CHARMM internal coordinates of N, CA and C (Angstrom, degrees):
IC EDIT
DIST 1 N 1 CA 1.4488
DIST 1 CA 1 C 1.5297
ANGL 1 N 1 CA 1 C 111.07
DIST 1 C 2 N 1.3075
ANGL 1 CA 1 C 2 N 116.09
DIHE 1 N 1 CA 1 C 2 N -41.16
DIST 2 N 2 CA 1.4585
ANGL 1 C 2 N 2 CA 120.72
DIHE 1 CA 1 C 2 N 2 CA -179.51
DIST 2 CA 2 C 1.5249
ANGL 2 N 2 CA 2 C 110.85
DIHE 1 C 2 N 2 CA 2 C -65.17
DIST 2 C 3 N 1.3399
ANGL 2 CA 2 C 3 N 117.27
DIHE 2 N 2 CA 2 C 3 N -40.22
DIST 3 N 3 CA 1.4555
ANGL 2 C 3 N 3 CA 119.47
DIHE 2 CA 2 C 3 N 3 CA -179.40
DIST 3 CA 3 C 1.5373
ANGL 3 N 3 CA 3 C 111.03
DIHE 2 C 3 N 3 CA 3 C -66.43
DIST 3 C 4 N 1.3244
ANGL 3 CA 3 C 4 N 116.64
DIHE 3 N 3 CA 3 C 4 N -35.71
DIST 4 N 4 CA 1.4711
ANGL 3 C 4 N 4 CA 120.27
DIHE 3 CA 3 C 4 N 4 CA 177.02
DIST 4 CA 4 C 1.5255
ANGL 4 N 4 CA 4 C 110.30
DIHE 3 C 4 N 4 CA 4 C -64.46
DIST 4 C 5 N 1.3132
ANGL 4 CA 4 C 5 N 116.48
DIHE 4 N 4 CA 4 C 5 N -39.93
DIST 5 N 5 CA 1.4581
ANGL 4 C 5 N 5 CA 121.60
DIHE 4 CA 4 C 5 N 5 CA 177.55
DIST 5 CA 5 C 1.5345
ANGL 5 N 5 CA 5 C 110.02
DIHE 4 C 5 N 5 CA 5 C -64.28
DIST 5 C 6 N 1.3257
ANGL 5 CA 5 C 6 N 116.22
DIHE 5 N 5 CA 5 C 6 N -41.38
DIST 6 N 6 CA 1.4603
ANGL 5 C 6 N 6 CA 120.36
DIHE 5 CA 5 C 6 N 6 CA 177.82
DIST 6 CA 6 C 1.5319
ANGL 6 N 6 CA 6 C 110.95
DIHE 5 C 6 N 6 CA 6 C -64.12
DIST 6 C 7 N 1.3248
ANGL 6 CA 6 C 7 N 117.45
DIHE 6 N 6 CA 6 C 7 N -40.13
DIST 7 N 7 CA 1.4681
ANGL 6 C 7 N 7 CA 121.75
DIHE 6 CA 6 C 7 N 7 CA 177.09
DIST 7 CA 7 C 1.5215
ANGL 7 N 7 CA 7 C 110.70
DIHE 6 C 7 N 7 CA 7 C -60.49
DIST 7 C 8 N 1.3344
ANGL 7 CA 7 C 8 N 115.13
DIHE 7 N 7 CA 7 C 8 N -44.66
DIST 8 N 8 CA 1.4582
ANGL 7 C 8 N 8 CA 119.41
DIHE 7 CA 7 C 8 N 8 CA -179.50
DIST 8 CA 8 C 1.5286
ANGL 8 N 8 CA 8 C 111.51
DIHE 7 C 8 N 8 CA 8 C -64.84
DIST 8 C 9 N 1.3080
ANGL 8 CA 8 C 9 N 116.88
DIHE 8 N 8 CA 8 C 9 N -37.92
DIST 9 N 9 CA 1.4703
ANGL 8 C 9 N 9 CA 120.21
DIHE 8 CA 8 C 9 N 9 CA 178.15
DIST 9 CA 9 C 1.5169
ANGL 9 N 9 CA 9 C 110.85
DIHE 8 C 9 N 9 CA 9 C -66.25
DIST 9 C 10 N 1.3408
ANGL 9 CA 9 C 10 N 117.13
DIHE 9 N 9 CA 9 C 10 N -40.93
DIST 10 N 10 CA 1.4634
ANGL 9 C 10 N 10 CA 120.27
DIHE 9 CA 9 C 10 N 10 CA 177.33
DIST 10 CA 10 C 1.5278
ANGL 10 N 10 CA 10 C 110.47
DIHE 9 C 10 N 10 CA 10 C -63.44
DIST 10 C 11 N 1.3219
ANGL 10 CA 10 C 11 N 115.24
DIHE 10 N 10 CA 10 C 11 N -42.38
DIST 11 N 11 CA 1.4636
ANGL 10 C 11 N 11 CA 119.64
DIHE 10 CA 10 C 11 N 11 CA 178.77
DIST 11 CA 11 C 1.5255
ANGL 11 N 11 CA 11 C 110.66
DIHE 10 C 11 N 11 CA 11 C -63.19
DIST 11 C 12 N 1.3202
ANGL 11 CA 11 C 12 N 116.51
DIHE 11 N 11 CA 11 C 12 N -40.73
DIST 12 N 12 CA 1.4574
ANGL 11 C 12 N 12 CA 120.87
DIHE 11 CA 11 C 12 N 12 CA 178.37
DIST 12 CA 12 C 1.5310
ANGL 12 N 12 CA 12 C 110.52
DIHE 11 C 12 N 12 CA 12 C -62.49
DIST 12 C 13 N 1.3256
ANGL 12 CA 12 C 13 N 117.25
DIHE 12 N 12 CA 12 C 13 N -43.49
DIST 13 N 13 CA 1.4669
ANGL 12 C 13 N 13 CA 121.36
DIHE 12 CA 12 C 13 N 13 CA 178.60
DIST 13 CA 13 C 1.5211
ANGL 13 N 13 CA 13 C 110.67
DIHE 12 C 13 N 13 CA 13 C -61.40
DIST 13 C 14 N 1.3359
ANGL 13 CA 13 C 14 N 115.93
DIHE 13 N 13 CA 13 C 14 N -42.49
DIST 14 N 14 CA 1.4635
ANGL 13 C 14 N 14 CA 120.35
DIHE 13 CA 13 C 14 N 14 CA 178.85
DIST 14 CA 14 C 1.5216
ANGL 14 N 14 CA 14 C 110.50
DIHE 13 C 14 N 14 CA 14 C -62.62
DIST 14 C 15 N 1.3263
ANGL 14 CA 14 C 15 N 116.31
DIHE 14 N 14 CA 14 C 15 N -44.95
DIST 15 N 15 CA 1.4523
ANGL 14 C 15 N 15 CA 120.26
DIHE 14 CA 14 C 15 N 15 CA 179.91
DIST 15 CA 15 C 1.5260
ANGL 15 N 15 CA 15 C 111.87
DIHE 14 C 15 N 15 CA 15 C -64.28
DIST 15 C 16 N 1.3079
ANGL 15 CA 15 C 16 N 117.19
DIHE 15 N 15 CA 15 C 16 N -37.25
DIST 16 N 16 CA 1.4647
ANGL 15 C 16 N 16 CA 120.40
DIHE 15 CA 15 C 16 N 16 CA 177.56
DIST 16 CA 16 C 1.5271
ANGL 16 N 16 CA 16 C 111.29
DIHE 15 C 16 N 16 CA 16 C -65.97
DIST 16 C 17 N 1.3404
ANGL 16 CA 16 C 17 N 116.82
DIHE 16 N 16 CA 16 C 17 N -38.14
DIST 17 N 17 CA 1.4707
ANGL 16 C 17 N 17 CA 120.35
DIHE 16 CA 16 C 17 N 17 CA 176.62
DIST 17 CA 17 C 1.5250
ANGL 17 N 17 CA 17 C 110.57
DIHE 16 C 17 N 17 CA 17 C -65.42
DIST 17 C 18 N 1.3369
ANGL 17 CA 17 C 18 N 116.32
DIHE 17 N 17 CA 17 C 18 N -42.62
DIST 18 N 18 CA 1.4658
ANGL 17 C 18 N 18 CA 120.35
DIHE 17 CA 17 C 18 N 18 CA 178.53
DIST 18 CA 18 C 1.5201
ANGL 18 N 18 CA 18 C 110.16
DIHE 17 C 18 N 18 CA 18 C -63.33
DIST 18 C 19 N 1.3200
ANGL 18 CA 18 C 19 N 116.69
DIHE 18 N 18 CA 18 C 19 N -42.94
DIST 19 N 19 CA 1.4622
ANGL 18 C 19 N 19 CA 121.33
DIHE 18 CA 18 C 19 N 19 CA 179.07
DIST 19 CA 19 C 1.5312
ANGL 19 N 19 CA 19 C 110.35
DIHE 18 C 19 N 19 CA 19 C -59.92
DIST 19 C 20 N 1.3211
ANGL 19 CA 19 C 20 N 117.18
DIHE 19 N 19 CA 19 C 20 N -44.51
DIST 20 N 20 CA 1.4688
ANGL 19 C 20 N 20 CA 121.40
DIHE 19 CA 19 C 20 N 20 CA -179.99
DIST 20 CA 20 C 1.5321
ANGL 20 N 20 CA 20 C 110.30
DIHE 19 C 20 N 20 CA 20 C -63.99
DIST 20 C 21 N 1.3359
ANGL 20 CA 20 C 21 N 116.93
DIHE 20 N 20 CA 20 C 21 N -41.79
DIST 21 N 21 CA 1.4631
ANGL 20 C 21 N 21 CA 120.61
DIHE 20 CA 20 C 21 N 21 CA 179.84
DIST 21 CA 21 C 1.5296
ANGL 21 N 21 CA 21 C 110.57
DIHE 20 C 21 N 21 CA 21 C -64.95
DIST 21 C 22 N 1.3178
ANGL 21 CA 21 C 22 N 117.02
DIHE 21 N 21 CA 21 C 22 N -41.64
DIST 22 N 22 CA 1.4659
ANGL 21 C 22 N 22 CA 120.52
DIHE 21 CA 21 C 22 N 22 CA 179.17
DIST 22 CA 22 C 1.5307
ANGL 22 N 22 CA 22 C 111.10
DIHE 21 C 22 N 22 CA 22 C -66.35
DIST 22 C 23 N 1.3172
ANGL 22 CA 22 C 23 N 116.06
DIHE 22 N 22 CA 22 C 23 N -39.43
DIST 23 N 23 CA 1.4628
ANGL 22 C 23 N 23 CA 120.04
DIHE 22 CA 22 C 23 N 23 CA 178.12
DIST 23 CA 23 C 1.5338
ANGL 23 N 23 CA 23 C 110.26
DIHE 22 C 23 N 23 CA 23 C -62.64
DIST 23 C 24 N 1.3224
ANGL 23 CA 23 C 24 N 116.29
DIHE 23 N 23 CA 23 C 24 N -43.05
DIST 24 N 24 CA 1.4651
ANGL 23 C 24 N 24 CA 121.14
DIHE 23 CA 23 C 24 N 24 CA 179.00
DIST 24 CA 24 C 1.5336
ANGL 24 N 24 CA 24 C 110.48
DIHE 23 C 24 N 24 CA 24 C -63.13
DIST 24 C 25 N 1.3241
ANGL 24 CA 24 C 25 N 116.27
DIHE 24 N 24 CA 24 C 25 N -42.71
DIST 25 N 25 CA 1.4610
ANGL 24 C 25 N 25 CA 120.67
DIHE 24 CA 24 C 25 N 25 CA 179.25
DIST 25 CA 25 C 1.5309
ANGL 25 N 25 CA 25 C 110.36
DIHE 24 C 25 N 25 CA 25 C -64.56
DIST 25 C 26 N 1.3127
ANGL 25 CA 25 C 26 N 117.77
DIHE 25 N 25 CA 25 C 26 N -42.31
DIST 26 N 26 CA 1.4611
ANGL 25 C 26 N 26 CA 121.97
DIHE 25 CA 25 C 26 N 26 CA 178.47
DIST 26 CA 26 C 1.5260
ANGL 26 N 26 CA 26 C 110.45
DIHE 25 C 26 N 26 CA 26 C -60.89
DIST 26 C 27 N 1.3111
ANGL 26 CA 26 C 27 N 116.59
DIHE 26 N 26 CA 26 C 27 N -42.43
DIST 27 N 27 CA 1.4641
ANGL 26 C 27 N 27 CA 121.17
DIHE 26 CA 26 C 27 N 27 CA 178.54
DIST 27 CA 27 C 1.5210
ANGL 27 N 27 CA 27 C 110.52
DIHE 26 C 27 N 27 CA 27 C -61.00
DIST 27 C 28 N 1.3300
ANGL 27 CA 27 C 28 N 116.79
DIHE 27 N 27 CA 27 C 28 N -43.68
DIST 28 N 28 CA 1.4729
ANGL 27 C 28 N 28 CA 120.41
DIHE 27 CA 27 C 28 N 28 CA 178.47
DIST 28 CA 28 C 1.5222
ANGL 28 N 28 CA 28 C 110.89
DIHE 27 C 28 N 28 CA 28 C -63.41
DIST 28 C 29 N 1.3259
ANGL 28 CA 28 C 29 N 116.94
DIHE 28 N 28 CA 28 C 29 N -43.04
DIST 29 N 29 CA 1.4639
ANGL 28 C 29 N 29 CA 120.64
DIHE 28 CA 28 C 29 N 29 CA -179.51
DIST 29 CA 29 C 1.5264
ANGL 29 N 29 CA 29 C 111.50
DIHE 28 C 29 N 29 CA 29 C -64.56
DIST 29 C 30 N 1.3233
ANGL 29 CA 29 C 30 N 116.54
DIHE 29 N 29 CA 29 C 30 N -38.41
DIST 30 N 30 CA 1.4669
ANGL 29 C 30 N 30 CA 119.96
DIHE 29 CA 29 C 30 N 30 CA 177.22
DIST 30 CA 30 C 1.5238
ANGL 30 N 30 CA 30 C 110.02
DIHE 29 C 30 N 30 CA 30 C -63.43
DIST 30 C 31 N 1.3366
ANGL 30 CA 30 C 31 N 116.35
DIHE 30 N 30 CA 30 C 31 N -41.43
DIST 31 N 31 CA 1.4616
ANGL 30 C 31 N 31 CA 120.34
DIHE 30 CA 30 C 31 N 31 CA 178.99
DIST 31 CA 31 C 1.5254
ANGL 31 N 31 CA 31 C 109.76
DIHE 30 C 31 N 31 CA 31 C -62.96
DIST 31 C 32 N 1.3389
ANGL 31 CA 31 C 32 N 117.45
DIHE 31 N 31 CA 31 C 32 N -42.28
DIST 32 N 32 CA 1.4709
ANGL 31 C 32 N 32 CA 120.58
DIHE 31 CA 31 C 32 N 32 CA 177.95
DIST 32 CA 32 C 1.5126
ANGL 32 N 32 CA 32 C 110.81
DIHE 31 C 32 N 32 CA 32 C -63.64
DIST 32 C 33 N 1.3188
ANGL 32 CA 32 C 33 N 116.39
DIHE 32 N 32 CA 32 C 33 N -41.02
DIST 33 N 33 CA 1.4575
ANGL 32 C 33 N 33 CA 119.84
DIHE 32 CA 32 C 33 N 33 CA 178.06
DIST 33 CA 33 C 1.5084
ANGL 33 N 33 CA 33 C 111.95
DIHE 32 C 33 N 33 CA 33 C -61.63
DIST 33 C 34 N 1.3133
ANGL 33 CA 33 C 34 N 115.64
DIHE 33 N 33 CA 33 C 34 N -39.35
DIST 34 N 34 CA 1.4667
ANGL 33 C 34 N 34 CA 119.96
DIHE 33 CA 33 C 34 N 34 CA 178.39
DIST 34 CA 34 C 1.5237
ANGL 34 N 34 CA 34 C 109.77
DIHE 33 C 34 N 34 CA 34 C -66.07
DIST 34 C 35 N 1.3315
ANGL 34 CA 34 C 35 N 117.13
DIHE 34 N 34 CA 34 C 35 N -39.43
DIST 35 N 35 CA 1.4581
ANGL 34 C 35 N 35 CA 120.28
DIHE 34 CA 34 C 35 N 35 CA 177.98
DIST 35 CA 35 C 1.5251
ANGL 35 N 35 CA 35 C 110.29
DIHE 34 C 35 N 35 CA 35 C -64.37
DIST 35 C 36 N 1.3433
ANGL 35 CA 35 C 36 N 116.67
DIHE 35 N 35 CA 35 C 36 N -40.77
DIST 36 N 36 CA 1.4602
ANGL 35 C 36 N 36 CA 120.53
DIHE 35 CA 35 C 36 N 36 CA 177.87
DIST 36 CA 36 C 1.5175
ANGL 36 N 36 CA 36 C 110.26
DIHE 35 C 36 N 36 CA 36 C -61.45
DIST 36 C 37 N 1.3301
ANGL 36 CA 36 C 37 N 117.08
DIHE 36 N 36 CA 36 C 37 N -41.70
DIST 37 N 37 CA 1.4559
ANGL 36 C 37 N 37 CA 120.89
DIHE 36 CA 36 C 37 N 37 CA 178.55
DIST 37 CA 37 C 1.5199
ANGL 37 N 37 CA 37 C 111.27
DIHE 36 C 37 N 37 CA 37 C -63.09
DIST 37 C 38 N 1.3262
ANGL 37 CA 37 C 38 N 116.96
DIHE 37 N 37 CA 37 C 38 N -42.85
DIST 38 N 38 CA 1.4599
ANGL 37 C 38 N 38 CA 120.73
DIHE 37 CA 37 C 38 N 38 CA 179.33
DIST 38 CA 38 C 1.5220
ANGL 38 N 38 CA 38 C 110.59
DIHE 37 C 38 N 38 CA 38 C -64.63
DIST 38 C 39 N 1.3365
ANGL 38 CA 38 C 39 N 116.57
DIHE 38 N 38 CA 38 C 39 N -39.35
DIST 39 N 39 CA 1.4566
ANGL 38 C 39 N 39 CA 120.34
DIHE 38 CA 38 C 39 N 39 CA 178.59
DIST 39 CA 39 C 1.5291
ANGL 39 N 39 CA 39 C 110.31
DIHE 38 C 39 N 39 CA 39 C -64.54
DIST 39 C 40 N 1.3226
ANGL 39 CA 39 C 40 N 117.00
DIHE 39 N 39 CA 39 C 40 N -41.57
DIST 40 N 40 CA 1.4661
ANGL 39 C 40 N 40 CA 121.12
DIHE 39 CA 39 C 40 N 40 CA 178.71
DIST 40 CA 40 C 1.5256
ANGL 40 N 40 CA 40 C 110.32
DIHE 39 C 40 N 40 CA 40 C -62.89
DIST 40 C 41 N 1.3189
ANGL 40 CA 40 C 41 N 116.81
DIHE 40 N 40 CA 40 C 41 N -41.07
DIST 41 N 41 CA 1.4649
ANGL 40 C 41 N 41 CA 120.91
DIHE 40 CA 40 C 41 N 41 CA 178.25
DIST 41 CA 41 C 1.5279
ANGL 41 N 41 CA 41 C 110.03
DIHE 40 C 41 N 41 CA 41 C -63.22
DIST 41 C 42 N 1.3254
ANGL 41 CA 41 C 42 N 116.43
DIHE 41 N 41 CA 41 C 42 N -44.68
DIST 42 N 42 CA 1.4653
ANGL 41 C 42 N 42 CA 120.22
DIHE 41 CA 41 C 42 N 42 CA 179.58
DIST 42 CA 42 C 1.5247
ANGL 42 N 42 CA 42 C 111.03
DIHE 41 C 42 N 42 CA 42 C -62.29
DIST 42 C 43 N 1.3314
ANGL 42 CA 42 C 43 N 116.58
DIHE 42 N 42 CA 42 C 43 N -41.84
DIST 43 N 43 CA 1.4644
ANGL 42 C 43 N 43 CA 120.33
DIHE 42 CA 42 C 43 N 43 CA 178.82
DIST 43 CA 43 C 1.5263
ANGL 43 N 43 CA 43 C 110.55
DIHE 42 C 43 N 43 CA 43 C -62.98
DIST 43 C 44 N 1.3295
ANGL 43 CA 43 C 44 N 116.96
DIHE 43 N 43 CA 43 C 44 N -42.01
DIST 44 N 44 CA 1.4594
ANGL 43 C 44 N 44 CA 121.10
DIHE 43 CA 43 C 44 N 44 CA 179.55
DIST 44 CA 44 C 1.5230
ANGL 44 N 44 CA 44 C 110.51
DIHE 43 C 44 N 44 CA 44 C -64.39
DIST 44 C 45 N 1.3317
ANGL 44 CA 44 C 45 N 116.47
DIHE 44 N 44 CA 44 C 45 N -43.36
DIST 45 N 45 CA 1.4646
ANGL 44 C 45 N 45 CA 119.96
DIHE 44 CA 44 C 45 N 45 CA 178.81
DIST 45 CA 45 C 1.5248
ANGL 45 N 45 CA 45 C 110.64
DIHE 44 C 45 N 45 CA 45 C -62.30
DIST 45 C 46 N 1.3209
ANGL 45 CA 45 C 46 N 117.18
DIHE 45 N 45 CA 45 C 46 N -41.73
DIST 46 N 46 CA 1.4616
ANGL 45 C 46 N 46 CA 121.23
DIHE 45 CA 45 C 46 N 46 CA 178.37
DIST 46 CA 46 C 1.5218
ANGL 46 N 46 CA 46 C 110.32
DIHE 45 C 46 N 46 CA 46 C -62.80
DIST 46 C 47 N 1.3306
ANGL 46 CA 46 C 47 N 116.29
DIHE 46 N 46 CA 46 C 47 N -45.72
DIST 47 N 47 CA 1.4619
ANGL 46 C 47 N 47 CA 121.04
DIHE 46 CA 46 C 47 N 47 CA -179.93
DIST 47 CA 47 C 1.5331
ANGL 47 N 47 CA 47 C 110.46
DIHE 46 C 47 N 47 CA 47 C -59.78
DIST 47 C 48 N 1.3320
ANGL 47 CA 47 C 48 N 116.62
DIHE 47 N 47 CA 47 C 48 N -46.88
DIST 48 N 48 CA 1.4589
ANGL 47 C 48 N 48 CA 120.52
DIHE 47 CA 47 C 48 N 48 CA -179.84
DIST 48 CA 48 C 1.5290
ANGL 48 N 48 CA 48 C 111.26
DIHE 47 C 48 N 48 CA 48 C -64.53
DIST 48 C 49 N 1.3148
ANGL 48 CA 48 C 49 N 116.23
DIHE 48 N 48 CA 48 C 49 N -37.74
DIST 49 N 49 CA 1.4568
ANGL 48 C 49 N 49 CA 120.56
DIHE 48 CA 48 C 49 N 49 CA 179.03
DIST 49 CA 49 C 1.5280
ANGL 49 N 49 CA 49 C 110.10
DIHE 48 C 49 N 49 CA 49 C -64.21
DIST 49 C 50 N 1.3295
ANGL 49 CA 49 C 50 N 116.28
DIHE 49 N 49 CA 49 C 50 N -45.42
DIST 50 N 50 CA 1.4668
ANGL 49 C 50 N 50 CA 120.25
DIHE 49 CA 49 C 50 N 50 CA 179.34
DIST 50 CA 50 C 1.5213
ANGL 50 N 50 CA 50 C 110.46
DIHE 49 C 50 N 50 CA 50 C -65.87
DIST 50 C 51 N 1.3111
ANGL 50 CA 50 C 51 N 116.90
DIHE 50 N 50 CA 50 C 51 N -40.50
DIST 51 N 51 CA 1.4565
ANGL 50 C 51 N 51 CA 121.31
DIHE 50 CA 50 C 51 N 51 CA 179.54
DIST 51 CA 51 C 1.5331
ANGL 51 N 51 CA 51 C 110.14
DIHE 50 C 51 N 51 CA 51 C -62.52
DIST 51 C 52 N 1.3237
ANGL 51 CA 51 C 52 N 116.42
DIHE 51 N 51 CA 51 C 52 N -43.04
DIST 52 N 52 CA 1.4597
ANGL 51 C 52 N 52 CA 120.97
DIHE 51 CA 51 C 52 N 52 CA 178.17
DIST 52 CA 52 C 1.5157
ANGL 52 N 52 CA 52 C 111.36
DIHE 51 C 52 N 52 CA 52 C -63.33
DIST 52 C 53 N 1.3235
ANGL 52 CA 52 C 53 N 116.67
DIHE 52 N 52 CA 52 C 53 N -38.64
DIST 53 N 53 CA 1.4623
ANGL 52 C 53 N 53 CA 121.72
DIHE 52 CA 52 C 53 N 53 CA 179.69
DIST 53 CA 53 C 1.5317
ANGL 53 N 53 CA 53 C 110.04
DIHE 52 C 53 N 53 CA 53 C -66.30
DIST 53 C 54 N 1.3377
ANGL 53 CA 53 C 54 N 117.20
DIHE 53 N 53 CA 53 C 54 N -41.39
DIST 54 N 54 CA 1.4680
ANGL 53 C 54 N 54 CA 121.27
DIHE 53 CA 53 C 54 N 54 CA 178.57
DIST 54 CA 54 C 1.5218
ANGL 54 N 54 CA 54 C 110.35
DIHE 53 C 54 N 54 CA 54 C -63.92
DIST 54 C 55 N 1.3354
ANGL 54 CA 54 C 55 N 116.93
DIHE 54 N 54 CA 54 C 55 N -41.15
DIST 55 N 55 CA 1.4613
ANGL 54 C 55 N 55 CA 120.30
DIHE 54 CA 54 C 55 N 55 CA 179.47
DIST 55 CA 55 C 1.5288
ANGL 55 N 55 CA 55 C 111.01
DIHE 54 C 55 N 55 CA 55 C -64.47
DIST 55 C 56 N 1.3316
ANGL 55 CA 55 C 56 N 117.20
DIHE 55 N 55 CA 55 C 56 N -37.72
DIST 56 N 56 CA 1.4608
ANGL 55 C 56 N 56 CA 120.70
DIHE 55 CA 55 C 56 N 56 CA 177.74
DIST 56 CA 56 C 1.5172
ANGL 56 N 56 CA 56 C 110.64
DIHE 55 C 56 N 56 CA 56 C -63.57
DIST 56 C 57 N 1.3469
ANGL 56 CA 56 C 57 N 116.75
DIHE 56 N 56 CA 56 C 57 N -41.78
DIST 57 N 57 CA 1.4662
ANGL 56 C 57 N 57 CA 120.54
DIHE 56 CA 56 C 57 N 57 CA 179.40
DIST 57 CA 57 C 1.5230
ANGL 57 N 57 CA 57 C 110.60
DIHE 56 C 57 N 57 CA 57 C -64.09
DIST 57 C 58 N 1.3473
ANGL 57 CA 57 C 58 N 117.48
DIHE 57 N 57 CA 57 C 58 N -40.58
DIST 58 N 58 CA 1.4591
ANGL 57 C 58 N 58 CA 121.17
DIHE 57 CA 57 C 58 N 58 CA 178.71
DIST 58 CA 58 C 1.5274
ANGL 58 N 58 CA 58 C 110.59
DIHE 57 C 58 N 58 CA 58 C -63.62
DIST 58 C 59 N 1.3253
ANGL 58 CA 58 C 59 N 116.58
DIHE 58 N 58 CA 58 C 59 N -40.93
DIST 59 N 59 CA 1.4609
ANGL 58 C 59 N 59 CA 120.35
DIHE 58 CA 58 C 59 N 59 CA 179.34
DIST 59 CA 59 C 1.5255
ANGL 59 N 59 CA 59 C 110.36
DIHE 58 C 59 N 59 CA 59 C -65.02
DIST 59 C 60 N 1.3301
ANGL 59 CA 59 C 60 N 117.30
DIHE 59 N 59 CA 59 C 60 N -39.49
DIST 60 N 60 CA 1.4617
ANGL 59 C 60 N 60 CA 121.28
DIHE 59 CA 59 C 60 N 60 CA 179.14
DIST 60 CA 60 C 1.5210
ANGL 60 N 60 CA 60 C 109.83
DIHE 59 C 60 N 60 CA 60 C -65.01
DIST 60 C 61 N 1.3362
ANGL 60 CA 60 C 61 N 117.99
DIHE 60 N 60 CA 60 C 61 N -41.51
DIST 61 N 61 CA 1.4596
ANGL 60 C 61 N 61 CA 122.05
DIHE 60 CA 60 C 61 N 61 CA 179.03
DIST 61 CA 61 C 1.5180
ANGL 61 N 61 CA 61 C 110.37
DIHE 60 C 61 N 61 CA 61 C -64.15
DIST 61 C 62 N 1.3401
ANGL 61 CA 61 C 62 N 117.03
DIHE 61 N 61 CA 61 C 62 N -40.87
DIST 62 N 62 CA 1.4716
ANGL 61 C 62 N 62 CA 120.62
DIHE 61 CA 61 C 62 N 62 CA 179.40
DIST 62 CA 62 C 1.5261
ANGL 62 N 62 CA 62 C 110.67
DIHE 61 C 62 N 62 CA 62 C -65.96
DIST 62 C 63 N 1.3103
ANGL 62 CA 62 C 63 N 117.68
DIHE 62 N 62 CA 62 C 63 N -39.32
DIST 63 N 63 CA 1.4657
ANGL 62 C 63 N 63 CA 120.52
DIHE 62 CA 62 C 63 N 63 CA -178.14
DIST 63 CA 63 C 1.5333
ANGL 63 N 63 CA 63 C 110.49
DIHE 62 C 63 N 63 CA 63 C -73.85
DIST 63 C 64 N 1.3232
ANGL 63 CA 63 C 64 N 117.74
DIHE 63 N 63 CA 63 C 64 N -26.49
DIST 64 N 64 CA 1.4581
ANGL 63 C 64 N 64 CA 122.02
DIHE 63 CA 63 C 64 N 64 CA 177.48
DIST 64 CA 64 C 1.5197
ANGL 64 N 64 CA 64 C 111.08
DIHE 63 C 64 N 64 CA 64 C -72.82
DIST 64 C 65 N 1.3273
ANGL 64 CA 64 C 65 N 117.68
DIHE 64 N 64 CA 64 C 65 N -25.26
DIST 65 N 65 CA 1.4706
ANGL 64 C 65 N 65 CA 121.49
DIHE 64 CA 64 C 65 N 65 CA -176.14
DIST 65 CA 65 C 1.5040
ANGL 65 N 65 CA 65 C 111.77
DIHE 64 C 65 N 65 CA 65 C -75.69
END
COOR INIT
IC SEED 1 N 1 CA 1 C
IC BUILD
């Protein structure tokens, strides 16, 4: 009976270590996802900024004509 209890305690310790490792990995993945989102936002802002600049140049060319 005692050895079975010891087995269960070892299994519990192993499961707790696995749980902690998975939690840590999930936290890292969430951080990466947030970085990806920020990068996408920055890319969109850059694209819109460049697009706005091109439209301004076209308007200036049209008004010069």
